[in-house]
Every structure is written in structure tokens, then in C-alpha cells.
C-alpha positions as CSV (number, residue, x, y, z in Angstrom):
1,X,-0.1,-0.1,0.4
2,X,0.9,3.8,-1.0
3,X,2.2,5.7,2.0
4,X,-0.1,8.2,2.6
5,X,0.1,11.5,4.4
6,X,-1.8,10.7,7.5
7,X,1.1,8.2,7.7
8,X,3.7,11.1,8.8
9,X,3.7,14.1,11.4
10,X,3.9,17.2,9.7
11,X,7.7,17.0,10.0
12,X,8.6,14.2,8.3
13,X,6.4,15.0,5.8
14,X,8.1,18.3,5.7
15,X,11.7,16.4,5.8
16,X,10.5,14.7,2.3
17,X,9.7,17.0,0.1
18,X,11.8,20.0,1.1
19,X,15.1,19.1,-0.5
20,X,13.0,18.6,-3.7
21,X,12.5,22.8,-3.6
22,X,15.1,24.9,-5.3
23,X,16.8,27.5,-3.5
24,X,17.0,30.4,-5.6
25,X,19.7,33.1,-6.1
26,X,18.2,35.8,-3.8
27,X,17.1,33.5,-0.6
28,X,19.2,34.4,2.2
29,X,17.4,32.1,4.6
30,X,15.2,29.1,3.4
31,X,12.5,26.5,5.0
32,X,13.5,25.6,8.4
33,X,13.3,28.9,10.6
34,X,10.0,31.1,11.9
35,X,9.9,33.0,8.4
36,X,12.2,33.3,5.2
37,X,14.7,36.2,4.6
38,X,15.0,37.2,0.8
39,X,17.4,39.6,-0.4
40,X,15.9,42.7,-1.6
41,X,18.4,45.4,-2.7
42,X,16.2,46.9,-4.7
43,X,14.3,47.8,-1.4
44,X,10.8,47.3,-3.2
45,X,9.5,43.8,-3.1
46,X,6.8,43.3,-5.9
47,X,4.2,40.6,-4.0
48,X,1.3,38.8,-5.0
49,X,-0.7,35.3,-4.4
50,X,-2.9,33.0,-5.5
51,X,-4.4,29.9,-4.8
52,X,-5.4,26.4,-6.4
53,X,-8.8,24.5,-5.2
54,X,-9.1,21.1,-6.1
55,X,-12.3,20.3,-8.3
56,X,-12.3,24.2,-8.4
57,X,-8.7,24.8,-10.2
58,X,-7.8,21.1,-10.9
59,X,-8.4,18.0,-11.1
60,X,-6.7,15.2,-10.5
61,X,-8.0,12.8,-13.4
62,X,-6.7,15.2,-15.5
63,X,-2.7,15.9,-14.6
64,X,-0.1,15.0,-12.3
65,X,1.2,16.5,-9.3
66,X,4.4,17.8,-11.1
67,X,1.6,19.2,-13.3
68,X,-0.3,20.7,-10.7
69,X,3.4,22.3,-8.8
70,X,4.4,23.6,-12.4
71,X,0.6,25.2,-13.1
72,X,0.4,27.1,-9.2
73,X,4.1,28.2,-9.5
74,X,3.9,29.6,-12.8
75,X,0.6,31.7,-12.1
76,X,1.9,33.6,-9.3
77,X,5.4,34.0,-10.9
78,X,3.7,35.1,-13.9
79,X,1.8,38.0,-11.8
80,X,5.4,39.1,-10.8
81,X,6.5,39.5,-14.1
82,X,3.3,41.6,-15.2
83,X,4.7,44.2,-12.8
84,X,7.7,44.2,-15.0
85,X,9.4,42.4,-11.8
86,X,12.2,39.7,-11.5
87,X,10.8,36.4,-9.7
88,X,13.0,36.1,-6.5
89,X,11.4,33.5,-4.2
90,X,7.8,31.7,-3.1
91,X,6.2,30.2,-0.4
92,X,3.5,27.7,-0.9
93,X,0.6,26.7,2.0
94,X,-0.5,23.0,1.2
95,X,-3.7,21.7,2.5
96,X,-3.4,18.0,2.0
97,X,-6.4,15.3,3.3
98,X,-4.5,12.5,5.4
99,X,-5.2,9.6,2.2
100,X,-3.1,11.7,0.0
101,X,-0.1,9.8,-1.3
102,X,3.4,11.0,0.2
103,X,4.2,10.7,-3.8
104,X,1.8,13.3,-4.9
105,X,3.2,16.2,-2.8
106,X,7.0,15.0,-3.6
107,X,5.4,15.5,-7.2
108,X,3.8,18.5,-6.5
109,X,7.5,19.7,-4.9
110,X,9.1,18.4,-8.6
111,X,6.6,20.7,-10.7
112,X,7.3,23.7,-8.5
113,X,10.9,23.4,-8.9
114,X,10.6,22.9,-12.6
115,X,8.5,25.8,-13.3
116,X,10.7,28.1,-10.6
117,X,14.3,27.5,-12.0
118,X,17.2,28.2,-10.1
119,X,17.0,31.5,-9.7
120,X,13.5,31.2,-7.5
121,X,14.1,30.0,-4.4
122,X,10.8,28.6,-2.6
123,X,11.9,29.7,0.7
124,X,8.3,28.5,3.1
125,X,5.3,27.8,3.2
126,X,2.3,26.1,6.2
127,X,0.5,22.4,5.9
128,X,-2.7,21.9,6.9
129,X,-5.0,19.0,6.7
130,X,-8.4,19.2,5.4
131,X,-11.3,17.4,2.9
132,X,-9.6,18.7,-0.2
133,X,-6.4,19.6,-1.6
134,X,-5.3,23.6,-2.1
135,X,-2.3,25.1,-3.1
136,X,-1.9,28.3,-2.1
137,X,1.0,30.4,-3.7
138,X,2.6,33.8,-2.5
139,X,5.3,35.5,-5.1
140,X,7.7,37.9,-4.5
141,X,9.5,39.9,-7.2
142,X,12.4,42.7,-7.5
143,X,11.6,45.7,-9.5
144,X,16.1,46.0,-10.2
145,X,15.6,50.0,-10.0
146,X,13.0,49.6,-12.4
147,X,9.2,51.6,-12.0
148,X,6.6,48.7,-11.3
149,X,4.1,48.5,-14.7
150,X,0.9,49.3,-13.5
151,X,-2.5,48.7,-15.7
152,X,-3.3,52.4,-15.9
153,X,-0.7,54.0,-17.9
154,X,-2.2,53.2,-21.7
155,X,-2.4,56.5,-23.6
156,X,-4.5,56.9,-26.8
157,X,-2.3,56.1,-29.9
158,X,-0.3,53.2,-27.9
159,X,0.4,50.0,-29.9
160,X,-1.1,47.0,-27.8
161,X,1.2,44.2,-27.5
162,X,1.1,40.6,-26.1
163,X,4.1,38.2,-25.3
164,X,3.1,34.3,-25.0
165,X,0.7,32.0,-26.0
166,X,-3.2,33.0,-26.5
167,X,-6.1,30.8,-26.3
168,X,-3.8,27.3,-25.7
169,X,-5.1,26.5,-22.5
170,X,-8.7,27.2,-23.2
171,X,-8.5,24.7,-25.9
172,X,-6.2,22.0,-23.5
173,X,-9.1,22.5,-21.2
174,X,-11.7,22.1,-23.8
175,X,-9.8,19.3,-24.8
176,X,-9.8,17.9,-21.5
177,X,-13.6,18.4,-20.5
178,X,-14.2,16.4,-23.6
179,X,-12.1,13.2,-23.1
180,X,-10.6,14.2,-25.6
181,X,-6.7,14.9,-24.5
182,X,-5.3,11.8,-26.2
183,X,-6.6,13.0,-29.9
184,X,-3.8,13.8,-32.3
185,X,-3.2,17.2,-32.7
186,X,-4.5,18.2,-29.4
187,X,-1.0,17.2,-27.0
188,X,0.1,21.1,-27.0
189,X,-2.9,22.6,-26.3
190,X,-3.7,20.1,-23.2
191,X,-0.1,20.9,-22.2
192,X,-0.6,24.6,-22.4
193,X,-3.3,23.8,-20.5
194,X,-1.3,22.0,-17.5
195,X,1.6,23.4,-17.6
196,X,1.8,27.0,-18.5
197,X,4.3,28.9,-20.2
198,X,4.8,32.5,-19.0
199,X,7.2,34.5,-20.9
200,X,8.7,35.9,-17.6
201,X,11.8,37.8,-19.2
202,X,9.4,39.6,-21.1
203,X,8.0,41.7,-18.5
204,X,11.2,43.2,-17.3
205,X,11.5,43.8,-21.2
206,X,8.5,45.5,-21.4
207,X,9.6,47.8,-18.2
208,X,12.6,48.6,-19.8
209,X,11.5,48.8,-23.2
210,X,9.1,51.7,-22.4
211,X,5.6,49.7,-21.9
212,X,3.2,52.3,-20.4
213,X,1.0,49.8,-18.9
214,X,1.3,45.9,-18.4
215,X,-1.1,43.4,-17.2
216,X,-0.8,38.9,-17.4
217,X,-3.5,37.5,-19.1
218,X,-4.7,34.8,-17.0
219,X,-9.1,35.5,-17.4
220,X,-9.2,36.0,-20.8
221,X,-7.7,38.6,-23.6
222,X,-11.2,40.4,-23.9
223,X,-11.3,40.5,-19.6
224,X,-8.0,41.7,-19.0
225,X,-8.0,43.7,-22.3
226,X,-10.6,45.6,-20.5
227,X,-9.1,46.2,-17.5
228,X,-6.3,48.1,-18.5
229,X,-9.0,50.1,-20.9
230,X,-11.1,50.6,-17.5
231,X,-7.5,51.6,-15.8
232,X,-6.2,54.0,-18.2
233,X,-9.6,55.6,-19.0
234,X,-9.2,54.2,-22.8
235,X,-10.5,51.8,-25.1
236,X,-8.7,49.0,-26.5
237,X,-8.8,47.1,-30.5
238,X,-7.8,44.2,-31.3
239,X,-7.0,43.3,-34.3
240,X,-8.6,39.2,-34.5
241,X,-6.7,38.4,-37.5
242,X,-3.2,37.8,-35.4
243,X,-4.9,36.1,-32.4
244,X,-5.3,32.5,-33.4
245,X,-2.0,30.9,-34.2
246,X,-1.5,27.2,-36.0
247,X,-1.4,25.2,-32.8
248,X,-4.7,26.7,-31.6
249,X,-6.5,26.6,-35.3
250,X,-5.4,22.9,-35.6
251,X,-6.7,22.4,-32.3
252,X,-10.0,24.5,-32.6
253,X,-10.5,22.5,-36.2
254,X,-10.3,19.3,-34.2
255,X,-12.8,20.4,-31.2
256,X,-15.1,22.0,-33.4
257,X,-14.8,25.2,-31.7
258,X,-14.3,28.7,-33.2
259,X,-10.4,29.2,-32.3
260,X,-10.6,33.0,-32.4
261,X,-13.5,32.4,-29.1
262,X,-10.9,30.7,-27.9
263,X,-8.1,32.9,-28.1
264,X,-10.6,36.0,-26.8
265,X,-12.4,34.2,-23.9
266,X,-9.8,31.7,-22.5
267,X,-7.2,32.1,-19.8
268,X,-4.6,30.8,-18.2
269,X,-2.0,31.1,-20.8
270,X,-0.5,33.4,-18.6
271,X,0.8,35.9,-21.5
272,X,1.5,39.2,-21.1
273,X,-0.1,42.2,-22.4
274,X,1.2,45.3,-22.5
275,X,0.8,48.9,-24.5
276,X,3.9,50.7,-25.9
277,X,3.9,54.3,-27.3
278,X,3.2,54.6,-31.6
279,X,6.5,54.0,-33.0
280,X,8.8,52.5,-30.4
281,X,10.4,49.4,-31.3
282,X,8.4,46.6,-29.1
283,X,11.1,44.5,-27.0
284,X,11.7,41.0,-28.0
285,X,8.9,38.2,-27.7
286,X,5.9,41.1,-28.0
287,X,4.2,41.3,-31.1
288,X,1.2,43.7,-32.3
289,X,-2.4,42.9,-31.3
290,X,-4.0,46.0,-31.4
291,X,-4.2,49.5,-30.6
292,X,-5.3,52.4,-27.6
293,X,-8.0,54.5,-28.7
294,X,-10.3,57.3,-26.8
295,X,-13.2,56.1,-26.9
296,X,-14.0,53.5,-23.6
297,X,-14.6,49.7,-24.4
298,X,-13.1,46.8,-26.0
299,X,-13.5,46.2,-29.6
300,X,-12.5,43.6,-32.0
301,X,-11.5,44.6,-35.3
302,X,-13.6,47.8,-35.0
303,X,-16.6,46.7,-33.9
304,X,-17.9,44.6,-30.6
305,X,-16.4,41.2,-30.3
306,X,-17.8,38.1,-32.0
307,X,-17.9,36.4,-28.9
308,X,-20.7,35.7,-25.9
309,X,-18.5,36.4,-22.6
310,X,-15.4,38.3,-22.2
311,X,-13.6,35.1,-20.2
312,X,-13.4,33.4,-16.8
313,X,-14.8,34.8,-13.4
314,X,-14.8,32.8,-10.1
315,X,-18.0,34.2,-8.9
316,X,-20.0,33.0,-12.2
317,X,-20.7,29.9,-14.1
């Protein structure tokens, strides 16, 4: 019989997974004390947090613990990058049913480490028992002397640009929901949902490249572009013809779905959406996907979006 979390005490469980976690270049004092110490030479710290709840944000039958650990880290690291900052550390709190296999917890640690790489440390956290798995992650980052790039700086005439994937996670979710994860042509998008790859280096690149606003696309392109528009008191027009890449188009065709709808309303790719002054060279990784207008609201090719809904909302069906 597999060893379960309930077979160990807290100290024994921590001793199993702590060695699997990355230390990180900015870590002064890691796990083992009452709190960690992370270097902050900039004298400012970027902080963000997210939570993943079993059967609300993930399902065990869809992916492995490694997948979940990767995803939990990636979505928080993306929020740090979306401020124009460089991620430096994570703390992770876990709620685990006693019947959880110890090997699953070790896989989660492996996934966290894989997403963090060598530069970001998992420096501490907390453990608790409960009825379902909950993974709560808090991420820290450094601005390295730059100003944070906020949502409210977009100006009429700015170029709207995106770095990373668009719509892959939504297509992957649809494939998993339909029980078609093994279909030919869907592997890339399923992986895109289970293990998103946010373009972390493009966050600081946007800051040094003169971005006037920046946001992590976690809840859908329409919803997050709308957040920039509202915060900045402007409008945004998306260019529909550049949003669908060949991978998304093939997956949508396989699933019988509209690829543009997936691109506009699908979230959790954790790409970065930024605005740049007109005529400014776009930093590496970014491509133009629209423009900023005077009139409020979000349009696609100058017209109302050709989809129903605008993206993910935690408190809506």
C-alpha cells in the first residue's frame, strides 16, 4: 500500500519534500525557521498570491502532481512579471487530506521546482489537513531599480502588444473536459493548460522597453484588456486576424470550436499584454495585437467582440 500523508507527522513530511525545492539566488534564509529572508536590494518588494482549489481549479484525473506544482508556480510568477519585475521567491501553503499519497506531494514539489528554475527559491510555507487539496502560493519579485508597470498608463495611440501564448490553455481545457486529451493534434494545448509557460523575462523587458501598461492574461484577453482600458480611461481595439496561431487553429478544428473565441475568452495561458508608445520598437517576445483608442470599451476589428462572454469569473458559472 502506498504511503499516505496521514502516516507521517508534519516534520517527517516536510523532511521528504523540502530537499526537492529550489533555493533561489535571492534567498538569504530558506525553510526551517519561523520565516524566510529574501534579499531585496531594490528596497521594494513585489508581492502577489493565488490559490488553487481541488475540483474548482484542477482535477486529479486530468494531470499529475508535477503538472499542478508547475501551474501553481507559473501563474504567480506571471503576476510578478506583469509588474515588470523579476521573480525571486515563493512561499507555498498546502491543505492535504490525510489519504493523500506522499509520492503525490513529492511530485508537487518537483513541479514547483521545474517552474521556478534555478533563480527562484521556494523559501517556506505551511501545511494543514483538510477535506480537499488546496495549494496557495505567494510570490515575491524585485523591480531591480525600474518603476513598476501598472495597468493604468495606457494612452490613446499606444500599440497593444502580447507576449506568450493565446488560447492554448482554453483549447486544452476543452479537450480535457471532452475526454479527448489523447486526440492527435491536441497534445500541445493540453500541455499548455496543465503546464503554462509564461514569458517571465518579457515582463522586465517590457519595463525597460518603455511599456505604458502591463497585465498578465489569466482570465481571458477580452477581460484583461478591458481591465487595462478601464484603469487607463481608454479603449482598446484588438486585431482578430493576428490572435490565432497555427497550433490553436488545428486544435480548434479538431474540437469543432471557434479559434477566435478561444483566443478572446480563454485564460490561463499567462501571457503578458502590454501597451507601448506609437513608433517605439517592441521588446523581444512581444508582437502587436491591437491599438489603444480614445473611446472606452474593448472592440475587435473596430466592432463589438464576436463572442458571448468576456472570460473567466470565479463567481459566475
